Every structure is written in structure tokens, then in C-alpha cells.
C-alpha positions, 0 to 999 in steps of 0.5 A: 067361103062363098066362092067355094060353096058356089064351086061345090054346087057347080061340081054337084051339078056336073056329077048329076049330069054324069050320073044321068049319062051313066044311067042312060048308058046302063039302060042302053046296055040293059036294053041290048041284053034284054033283047037277047034274053027270053021271057023269063028275063022279065021276072029277073028284070023286075026283081033286079029293079026291086033290088036296085030300088032298095039299094037306092034307099039302103046301100049298105044292105045292097052291098052286104047282099051282093057280097054275101051272094058272090062270096067275096071278102073284099070290095075288089071283086065288086069293083072289077065286076062293076067297072068302078073308078079308083075314087068310087072304089075308095068310097065303096071300100070306106063304107064297107069297112065301116059296115064290117067294123060297126055292123050298122048303117052310116047315114051321113054320106056325101052325094058324090059317095052315094052316087058312086056307091049306087052305081057300083051296087046296081051294076053288081046286082045286075051282073049277079042277077043276070048270071043267076037268071040266065042259068035258071032260064036255061034249066026252065027251057029244058023242061018247058014245051016249045011255043009257037012263033006267033006266041013267042012274038006276042010275048016278046012284044008284051015283054018289050012294052013292059020293059019300055014302060018300066024303063020310062017309069024308072027313068022318071023316078030317077030323074025325080030323085036326082032333081030332089037330091039336087034341090036338097043339095042346093038348098043345103048349100044355099042355107050354108051360104046364107049362114056363112053370109050371116056369120060374115055380116055378124063378124063384120058388124062385130069388127065394125063395133070393135073398130068404132069402140077403138076409134072412140077410145083413140079419139078420147085418148087424143082429146085427153092428150090434146087437153093435157098438152093445151093445159101444159102449154097454158101453164108454161105460158102463164109461168113464162109470163110470171117470170117475165113479169118478175124479171120486169119487176126486178128490172124496174126495182133495179132501175129504181135502186140504181136511181136511188143509189145514184141520187144517194151517191150524188147526195153524199158527194154533194154533202162531201163537197158542199158541207164537209169540205167547207166546214173542214176548210173553215175549221182549218182556217179558224185553227190557223187564225187562232195560231196566228193570234197566239203567235202575234200575242206571243210576238208582242210579249217578246217585243215588250220584253225586248223593249224593256231589256233595251231600256234597262241597257240604256240606264247607266246605273245597271251593273255590267254583270246585269247588262251581260245577262240582259244582253244574253236575254235580249239575244234569246228574245231576238232568237225567239222573235225570229222563230215566231216570225218564221212560225207566222210566215209558215202559217200560210204554207200550213194553210195551203198544205192543209187545204190540199190535204183536205181536197185530196182526202175529199177526192179519195172519199168521193171515189170511195163513195162512187165505188161503193155505189157502183159495187151495189149496182153491179151486185143487183144486176148480177143477181138478176142475170144469175136468176135468168140464167139459172131458170129461176126467172 
């Protein structure tokens, strides 16, 4: 925006220089024309100057006067007479069309449009007045008495001095007007530039405030996220430490349980080997001894009966039939004694066999006890392993 304003100021200065050059050319062309005109042209030039002065302050009136006096219905005739460019023609046509449509003055015109408009108006007024004044001068010359050469020269010199003075004053006035217009345009552009700069500064401050607020919110969000992350990490570390402590506690409990189970197992095995087995052996030995005592007593009884029967057989008074019965009874006693003797001999084998059965039974019981305690240890270890694998610990 600032670059475009600076470019606009430069273009306005170039247009001001072009307007000055065109006015100088117009002045030179007017000077050449005045030299060829007579004394009556002075009055016409003064009227033209007045009209041009008014045209500078009221260009719409000037255009209307030119159009009404020349009897035209469009701007083409004025453009052709004034020698305006296509751009000035378009500006003049636009202003004239607004005048025709609304019947009012349009005050807001750019300096470029006013420059072209005034140039066209001045040239058109000059052409119109020059033609009309020339016709009036020709009519006056026909009825006016002839003047002497010195008088004409004196009047011509006076007229030239007046024209030169008028041109000088007009040039000074135009230069002053151009200066004021340029200063006003420059002040307007500088004011617009300052407003644009102020607006840009305000926009920059607003953006900086928005950016600062956004940065603050972003920093707050990041701090909040960082705090959440640290809190979550702390909670996770605490949970992990709790899990590790629980695992260590359970491992210690498992070690204690393993030691307890091993101790109980050894105690049960010790009780089995050192208490139950000797007691069973003693009971077995006591039973075998009782059986031995009972068999020996029975054997003694059989021996006593055998001796009594043998004594009866030796007696001569015993009848033969009785002796037969005694001999049968002796044979039965002998068989019973043989059976008792076999039973007594079998007590040692029975004792050995009973000892073997007890030892085998004790070994099986010991293996069973050790297997039960091993199963208990495996169950505890598997429980901790499953908890760790499933994430419970």
C-alpha cells in the first residue's frame, strides 16, 4: 500500500509538470495569436481570462457554457476543438454525462480528471471566444475611423505590456494553484500513508497480541500436557514399583513357603523313617515274638501229651484197642508237632517279609509325601508366573 501511494505521488508530480508544459505551449500559442489580432482583442482576452478563471473553480459551468454557446449535444465536438487525448475525452464525457443526468455539480474529482477537464474547457472557451471576437472586430473595423500609425503602435505596445503583465499574473496564479494542488494532494497522500501505516501498525500489534496469546495458550497447553505426562509417568513408575514390591514379596513368600514345605517334608520323612518305621518294626517283632511264644507253648503241650501217650503205650495193662488209639493219637501229635515246628521256622521268614513290606511301604509313602510337597511348590511358583505374565503384577 505504501509503495502504491508513493507511486501515485510521483505520477501526480509528472502530471503537474505536463500541465505546466501544456500551459506554456498554450500561452505561446495565445501570444502568437494576439500579435496578429487588433486592439479589440485585448477585451476578448480579458473576458477569456475571466471565463477561464471561473472555469477553474466551476468546470461544470464552463462545460455547460461552451456546449450551449457552440450548440453541441455531445463531447465529441469539444474534444475535436480542444485536441484532447482519449483519456481526457473519457473523463470529460463522464463528467458531462453526470451533469446531464443529475443537473448538479460533482465536487469529488481526481486531480488528473480536473487537469484534463480544465485543459479542454480552456481550449474550447478560447476557440469560441477567439472566433466570436474576431467576427466582432471585423464588424467594428468597418465602422471605426482609421487611426494613425503612431497611435496604433502606442496602443499595440500598451496592449502587449498589458498582455504580458496579465500572462505573468496568470502564470503566477497558475503556478500557485498548481503548488497548492500539489501540496494538498501530497498532504492527502501523506495523511493516507500515515493512516495506512497506523492501520498496519495496529494490525501488526493486533497480530502480535494474537500471536502472544496463542503462544501463551500453546505454552500452557504444553505445560499441562508435560505435567500430565510426568504425573502419568510417576504413577506408572509407582505402579511398577508396587508390582515389583508385590512380586518380591510373593517371591519371598514363595521362598518361605518352599523352605517351610521342605522342612515339613523332611519332618514328615524323618517321622516316617525314625518314628513310624521303628514303631512298626517293633510291633511286627512283638507280634512275631507273641506268635513264637504261643507256638512254643503249644509245642510244649504237644510234647507233654506225646510223652504221656508214649508212657501209656509202655504200660502192659493197656488193652490193644486202646494202644491202637494211642498210636493214632501219637501220630496226630507228631504231625501237629511237625506243623508247629514248620510254623516256628516260618516265623523268621515272616519277620523278614514283614520288614521288607514295611520298608517298601515307607519308601512309597516317602515318595508320595515328597511328590505332594513338590506339587505344592509348583503350584505357588505357577501362580506367581501367571500373575506376572497376565500383568496383574
